[in-house]
C-alpha positions in Angstrom: -28.6 2.3 10.2 -27.3 1.7 13.8 -23.7 2.1 14.8 -23.4 -1.7 14.8 -24.2 -1.7 11.1 -20.9 0.1 10.3 -17.9 -1.9 9.3 -14.6 -0.3 10.4 -12.0 -0.3 7.5 -8.5 -0.9 8.8 -5.9 -0.5 6.1 -2.5 -2.2 6.5 -1.0 -1.3 3.1 1.9 0.5 4.8 2.6 -2.4 7.2 1.5 -5.8 5.9 1.5 -4.5 2.3 5.1 -3.5 2.6 6.0 -7.0 3.6 5.3 -8.0 0.0 8.7 -8.9 -1.5 10.1 -5.8 -3.1 7.4 -3.4 -1.8 9.6 -1.4 0.6 8.6 2.2 0.8 10.3 5.4 2.0 8.8 7.5 4.8 7.7 10.1 2.3 6.1 7.5 0.1 4.2 6.1 3.1 3.0 9.6 3.9 1.7 10.1 0.4 -0.2 6.8 0.6 -1.5 7.7 4.1 -2.9 11.0 2.8 -4.7 9.1 0.0 -6.1 6.7 2.6 -7.2 9.6 4.7 -9.0 11.1 1.7 -10.7 7.7 1.3 -12.0 8.0 4.9 -10.2 4.9 6.0 -10.9 4.5 9.7 -7.5 3.1 10.8 -4.2 3.3 9.0 -1.6 0.8 10.2 1.6 2.8 9.4 4.2 0.2 10.2 6.1 -1.8 12.8 7.8 0.9 14.8 10.5 -1.3 16.4 11.5 -3.1 13.2 14.1 -0.4 12.3 14.8 3.3 12.7 13.3 3.8 9.3 10.1 2.1 10.3 9.9 4.2 13.5 10.5 7.4 11.5 7.8 6.5 9.0 5.2 5.6 11.7 6.0 8.9 13.4 5.8 10.9 10.2 2.3 9.5 9.4 1.2 9.9 13.0 2.3 13.5 13.1 0.5 14.4 9.8 -2.7 12.4 9.6 -5.6 13.9 11.5 -8.8 12.3 10.3 -7.9 8.6 10.6 -6.6 6.6 13.5 -2.9 5.8 13.0 -1.7 2.4 14.3 1.6 0.7 14.9 2.1 -3.0 15.2 4.0 -4.4 18.3 4.8 -7.8 19.5 3.7 -8.7 23.0 6.9 -7.4 24.6 7.5 -4.2 26.5 10.2 -2.8 24.1 7.9 -3.1 21.1 5.0 -1.5 22.8 7.0 1.4 24.2 8.5 2.1 20.8 5.1 2.0 19.2 3.8 4.5 21.8 6.7 6.8 21.2 6.1 6.8 17.4 2.4 7.5 17.9 2.9 10.3 20.5 2.0 13.0 18.0 -1.1 11.3 16.6 -4.5 12.9 16.8 -5.8 9.4 17.3 -3.4 6.6 17.9 -3.7 2.8 18.4 -1.2 0.2 19.5 -1.8 -3.2 17.9 -0.1 -6.0 19.8 -0.2 -9.7 19.0 1.0 -13.1 20.0 0.6 -16.5 18.3 -2.1 -18.8 19.6 -2.1 -21.9 17.3 -0.6 -25.1 18.8 2.0 -25.2 16.0 3.2 -21.7 16.6 3.2 -21.9 20.4 5.2 -25.2 20.3 7.7 -24.5 17.5 8.0 -20.7 17.3 7.3 -19.3 20.8 8.3 -22.5 22.7 5.8 -21.5 25.3 3.0 -23.3 27.1 -0.6 -22.0 26.6 -0.7 -20.6 30.1 2.5 -18.6 29.4 1.0 -17.2 26.2 -2.1 -16.0 28.0 0.0 -14.4 30.7 2.1 -12.6 28.2 -0.9 -11.4 26.2 -2.5 -9.9 29.3 0.8 -8.3 30.3 1.2 -6.8 26.8 -2.4 -5.4 26.6 -2.1 -4.0 30.1 1.2 -2.3 29.2 -0.2 -0.9 25.9 -3.3 0.4 27.7 -1.1 2.3 30.2 0.4 4.1 27.2 -2.5 4.4 24.7 -6.3 4.4 25.2 -6.9 2.5 22.0 -5.5 -1.1 22.0 -6.0 -3.9 19.6 -5.0 -7.5 20.3 -4.5 -10.1 17.6 -4.3 -13.9 17.9 -1.7 -14.7 15.3 -2.6 -17.8 13.3 -6.1 -17.8 14.8 -7.3 -19.7 11.7 -5.4 -22.8 13.0 -6.0 -22.1 16.7 -8.2 -24.2 19.0 -11.5 -22.5 19.7 -11.5 -23.2 23.5 -8.1 -21.5 23.8 -9.1 -18.6 21.6 -12.1 -18.0 23.9 -9.8 -18.1 27.0 -7.1 -15.7 25.7 -9.6 -13.2 24.1 -11.6 -13.0 27.3 -8.5 -12.2 29.3 -7.3 -9.7 26.7 -10.6 -7.8 26.8 -10.5 -7.8 30.6 -7.0 -6.3 30.4 -8.3 -3.4 28.2 -8.2 -4.5 24.6 -11.2 -2.9 22.7 -10.5 -4.5 19.3 -9.9 -8.2 19.0 -8.5 -9.4 15.7 -8.9 -13.0 14.5 -6.4 -13.3 11.6 -6.2 -16.1 9.1 -2.5 -15.6 9.0 -1.6 -18.3 6.5 -4.8 -18.1 4.3 -6.0 -21.5 5.5 -9.7 -20.8 6.2 -12.8 -21.6 4.2 -15.6 -19.0 4.3 -18.3 -21.1 6.1 -15.8 -22.5 8.6 -14.2 -19.0 9.3 -17.6 -17.5 9.8 -18.5 -20.2 12.3 -15.4 -19.4 14.3 -16.3 -15.8 14.5 -19.9 -16.7 15.5 -18.7 -19.1 18.2 -16.3 -16.5 19.7 -19.1 -13.8 19.8 -21.5 -16.3 21.5 -19.1 -18.0 23.9 -16.9 -15.2 25.2 -18.8 -13.5 28.2 -17.3 -10.0 27.6 -17.4 -10.1 23.8 -19.8 -7.1 23.8 -17.0 -4.9 25.2 -14.8 -5.2 22.0 -15.1 -4.9 18.3 -14.2 -8.2 16.5 -11.9 -7.8 13.6 -10.7 -10.1 10.7 -7.4 -10.1 8.8 -7.4 -12.6 6.0 -4.5 -13.7 3.7 -5.2 -14.8 0.1 -3.2 -18.0 -0.2 -6.2 -19.9 -1.4 -7.8 -16.9 -3.1 -10.4 -16.6 -0.4 -9.3 -13.5 1.6 -12.2 -11.3 0.5 -14.8 -14.2 0.7 -13.6 -15.1 4.2 -13.7 -11.4 5.3 -17.2 -11.0 4.1 -18.4 -14.2 5.7 -17.0 -13.0 9.0 -18.9 -9.7 8.6 -22.1 -11.7 8.2 -21.2 -13.6 11.3 -20.8 -10.4 13.3 -17.2 -9.1 12.7 -17.2 -5.3 12.5 -13.7 -4.5 11.5 -12.0 -5.7 8.3 -8.2 -5.4 7.8 -7.2 -5.1 4.2 -4.9 -3.4 1.7 -5.1 -1.4 -1.5 -4.9 -3.7 -4.5 -4.7 -6.7 -2.1 -1.0 -6.0 -1.6 0.8 -8.2 0.9 3.2 -10.9 1.6 2.9 -14.2 -0.3 -0.5 -14.1 -2.2 -1.5 -10.8 -0.5 -4.3 -9.6 1.7 -8.0 -9.0 1.3 -8.3 -6.1 -1.2 -9.8 -3.0 0.3 -11.6 -2.0 -2.9 -13.3 -5.4 -3.2 -14.4 -5.5 0.4 -15.8 -1.9 0.3 -17.6 -2.3 -3.0 -19.0 -5.7 -2.1 -20.5 -4.1 1.0 -21.8 -1.1 -0.9 -23.2 -3.1 -3.9 -24.8 -5.9 -1.8 -26.1 -3.9 1.1 -29.4 -5.7 0.6 -27.8 -8.9 1.6 -25.0 -7.8 4.0 -26.9 -5.1 5.8 -23.8 -3.1 6.7 -22.0 0.0 5.4 -18.6 1.7 5.6 -17.7 5.4 5.6 -15.3 5.0 2.6 -15.7 7.7 -0.1 -15.5 5.2 -2.9 -14.8 7.8 -5.7 -11.3 8.0 -4.4 -10.5 4.3 -4.7 -9.0 4.4 -8.2 -6.6 7.2 -7.3 -5.4 5.4 -4.2 -4.9 2.2 -6.3 -2.8 3.9 -8.9 -0.7 5.7 -6.3 0.1 2.4 -4.5 0.8 0.7 -7.8 3.1 3.5 -8.9 5.1 3.7 -5.6 5.6 -0.1 -5.2 6.0 -1.0 -8.8 3.4 -3.7 -8.6 1.1 -3.2 -11.6 -2.6 -3.9 -11.4 -3.7 -6.7 -13.6 -6.2 -5.7 -16.3 -8.9 -8.0 -15.1 -8.5 -7.0 -11.4 -11.9 -6.4 -9.9 -12.9 -2.7 -9.4 -9.5 -1.1 -10.3 -8.3 -3.2 -13.3 -8.2 -1.5 -16.7 -10.9 -3.9 -18.0 -13.1 -3.8 -14.9 -15.7 -1.8 -16.7 -14.8 -2.7 -20.3 -17.3 -4.5 -22.6 -16.0 -6.3 -25.7 -19.0 -8.6 -26.4 -21.5 -7.0 -28.8 -24.3 -8.4 -26.8 -22.9 -6.8 -23.6 -22.2 -3.5 -25.4 -25.8 -3.4 -26.7 -27.2 -4.1 -23.3 -25.1 -1.5 -21.5 -26.0 1.2 -24.1 -29.7 0.4 -23.5 -29.5 0.2 -19.8 -26.2 0.2 -17.8 -27.4 -2.2 -15.1 -27.9 -5.0 -17.6 -24.2 -5.8 -17.4 -22.8 -3.4 -14.8 -23.6 -3.9 -11.1 -21.9 -0.6 -10.1 -20.9 2.5 -12.0 -17.4 3.2 -13.1 -17.7 6.7 -11.7 -18.5 5.3 -8.2 -14.9 4.1 -7.8 -13.2 7.0 -9.6 -13.1 6.0 -13.3 -13.7 8.9 -15.6 -14.5 11.1 -12.7 -11.8 13.7 -13.4 -13.5 16.9 -14.6 -10.5 19.2 -14.6 -7.9 18.6 -17.3 -4.7 20.6 -16.8 -2.8 22.1 -19.7 0.0 24.5 -20.6 -2.2 27.6 -19.8 -2.9 26.4 -16.3 -1.4 28.5 -13.6 0.4 27.8 -10.3 -2.8 28.3 -8.2 -4.8 25.8 -10.3 -1.8 23.3 -10.2 -1.5 23.6 -6.5 -5.3 23.3 -6.0 -5.5 20.2 -8.1 -2.6 18.6 -6.2 -4.4 19.3 -2.9 -7.6 17.7 -4.2 -5.4 14.6 -4.9 -4.2 14.7 -1.4 -0.7 15.9 -2.3 0.6 18.9 -0.3 3.8 20.5 -1.6 5.4 23.7 -0.3 8.4 25.9 -1.2 11.1 24.3 -3.3 9.2 21.1 -3.8 6.1 23.0 -5.2 8.4 25.1 -7.5 10.2 22.0 -8.8 6.9 20.2 -9.5 5.4 23.2 -11.2 8.4 23.5 -13.4 8.2 19.9 -14.4 4.4 20.4 -15.0 5.2 23.2 -17.5 7.8 21.1 -19.3 5.3 18.2 -19.6 2.6 20.6 -20.8 4.8 21.6 -23.7 5.1 17.9 -24.8 1.5 16.7 -23.9 -1.7 18.6 -24.8 -3.8 17.3 -21.9 -2.5 16.5 -18.4 -4.6 14.2 -16.3 -4.6 13.3 -12.6 -2.5 10.2 -13.3 0.1 12.4 -15.0 0.2 14.7 -11.9 0.7 11.7 -9.6 3.6 10.5 -11.7 5.1 14.0 -12.0 5.1 14.4 -8.2 6.7 11.0 -7.7 9.4 11.9 -10.2 9.9 15.3 -8.6 10.2 13.9 -5.1 12.6 11.2 -6.3 14.9 13.9 -7.6 14.6 15.7 -4.2 16.3 12.8 -2.6 20.1 13.1 -2.1 21.5 12.7 -5.6 24.9 11.0 -5.9 24.1 10.1 -9.6 22.3 12.5 -11.9 21.6 12.1 -15.7 23.3 14.9 -17.6 22.6 13.6 -21.2 21.6 10.4 -23.0 21.8 9.4 -26.6 20.4 6.1 -27.8 20.7 4.4 -31.2 18.4 1.6 -32.1 18.0 0.2 -35.6 16.7 -3.0 -37.1 19.6 -5.4 -37.6 22.0 -3.3 -35.6 22.9 -3.9 -31.9 21.4 -1.0 -29.9 23.8 1.4 -28.3 23.6 4.0 -25.5 25.9 7.0 -24.9 25.4 8.9 -21.7 26.9 11.4 -19.3 26.4 11.1 -15.6 27.1 13.8 -13.0 28.5 12.2 -9.9 28.6 14.6 -7.1 29.2 17.4 -9.6 31.9 15.6 -11.7 30.8 14.4 -15.1 31.7 10.9 -16.5 30.7 9.4 -19.8 30.1 5.9 -21.0 29.0 3.9 -24.0 27.5 0.4 -23.9 25.6 -2.0 -26.2 22.6 -4.1 -25.1 19.8 -6.3 -26.3 17.6 -3.2 -26.5 17.9 0.6 -25.9 16.9 0.2 -22.2 19.3 -2.6 -21.6 22.1 -0.6 -23.3 21.3 2.4 -21.1 21.4 0.3 -17.9 24.7 -1.2 -18.9 26.2 2.2 -19.7 25.1 3.4 -16.2 26.7 0.4 -14.6 29.9 0.9 -16.6 30.3 4.1 -14.5 28.5 3.1 -11.2 29.7 -0.5 -10.9 27.2 -0.8 -8.1 27.1 -4.6 -7.8 23.3 -4.5 -7.5 21.1 -7.0 -9.2 18.1 -5.9 -11.2 15.1 -7.7 -9.8 12.2 -5.8 -11.5 11.8 -3.6 -14.5 8.2 -2.4 -14.9 6.7 0.1 -17.4 3.3 1.6 -17.1 1.6 3.9 -19.6 0.0 6.5 -17.3 -2.7 7.6 -19.7 -3.9 6.7 -23.1 -2.3 8.0 -26.3 1.1 7.9 -27.9 2.1 11.1 -26.0 1.4 9.4 -22.7 4.1 9.6 -20.0 5.8 6.3 -19.3 6.2 5.5 -15.6 9.1 3.1 -14.9 9.9 1.2 -11.7 13.3 -0.3 -11.2 13.9 -2.7 -8.3 17.5 -3.3 -7.3 18.9 -5.7 -4.7 22.3 -5.7 -3.0 23.4 -7.4 0.1 19.8 -8.2 1.2 18.7 -4.6 0.7 15.9 -3.9 -1.8 15.1 -0.5 -3.2 12.5 0.7 -5.7 13.5 3.6 -8.1 10.9 5.5 -10.0 11.1 7.7 -13.1 8.6 9.3 -15.5 9.0 10.9 -18.9 7.3 10.9 -22.3 10.5 9.2 -23.5 10.4 5.7 -22.0 14.2 5.3 -22.3 14.8 8.5 -20.4 12.2 7.4 -17.8 14.1 4.1 -17.4 17.4 5.9 -16.9 15.8 8.1 -14.3 14.3 5.2 -12.4 17.6 3.2 -12.4 19.5 6.3 -11.1 16.9 6.9 -8.5 17.3 3.4 -7.2 21.1 3.7 -7.1 20.8 7.0 -5.2 18.5 5.3 -2.7 21.0 2.5 -2.3 23.7 5.1 -1.6 21.8 6.6 1.3 21.4 3.2 3.0 17.8 2.3 2.3 16.4 0.0 4.9 16.4 -3.8 4.5 13.2 -5.4 3.4 10.9 -5.7 6.4 10.7 -9.5 6.9 9.1 -9.3 10.4 6.6 -11.7 11.8 3.1 -10.4 12.2 -0.6 -11.1 11.7 
């Protein structure tokens, strides 16, 4: 295939995905996801919006300094301060990109920007020129392109390419487009803009009408050669185009689409589970590609067909996206070298005290659970790193009584900066009682927004992975905990969230963007 047959995969899980309500991530969590994306062979990783906050800047810098095989990108509005901050965060990147944008639809220009079209073009050119003076790789986006006038799009894009933009993004910011209409827009732009051959045309589709993937693929057929997407379709409102669906559609229907990506699809499932675990957004069972039922067959007719010939009812193999691909099962006889090696294969690099702490937890888990799978290791590392954060609150002991016909009760002891305090509380269930006992001591004033439990693997000895989302004063934090005892995992997750709240976790990133 020629170079023009390759579709560039631009992942924005760490930026647009984080704008999903409640999906705020720490810098270390972003780096873990970035490493998983690098293992996937994602071409471009949009690590954040560097100017949004000191935390966002630090996260973009952390990713840029550590990722070597993917281009690392920072979003920036079309203003000098944003662009300079993005360039500063990307200074250590092996390959960096500044992604600058400005709104181009009549409704946005009139009511949000309060600018005339001529002013918008001037600002776009000034921004791209500024970005090119600081970074060789510049992407320009026409925010709300889906509702922009085609003549104006042609005009501003031609000017942006002349100014040095080498990627032009046509986002359907509000999920308004229909596939055939969106494809026609891309086709017209490629045909009408004189210097279109000097840039890669990109698409970024939102899923408000459930058409993000369909619109993206229609645009690829029309000539777009970069797709912006997220793991599990994570994103604000109804989300973004799902990376796993885009990639597997291109791979499975290469006969029709005639393009390919460089994604190593066997790593898709691991990335999906990592993002789900960190954000606390569970993957629905019937989700394409990565849902628990994606390759399950209940119907007797289907089962019979698959047994006789897999392709009767399966258009792709489960192994091709990472299902049942784990060959190495860890156990209590596994040593430190095997443990470290397996973590590295999962894209997890731990050193020193972190490695020692994780290995210690691994041995504890191995005494409770006969077989330890990759999913267990991912959860174990999340739990270990959560405990590595500054701990104001720490669980010393927990005793729960739950009996039919009797109100559940929890007794616990918390260590608060080394001093132990005890509390007892009743609740509608053992977890509710545990949370109330914690709050008897902490009196945090936080509101519980989400309580999510996920059985990491099959079997009654499976670890339970719990996500607790707390909100206080506009700040949202996600706490994680894992244990074979679900009540203990719940207590760990709640305390992890309280500890993150103590260290001033950043506000949820409600920033404008494509």
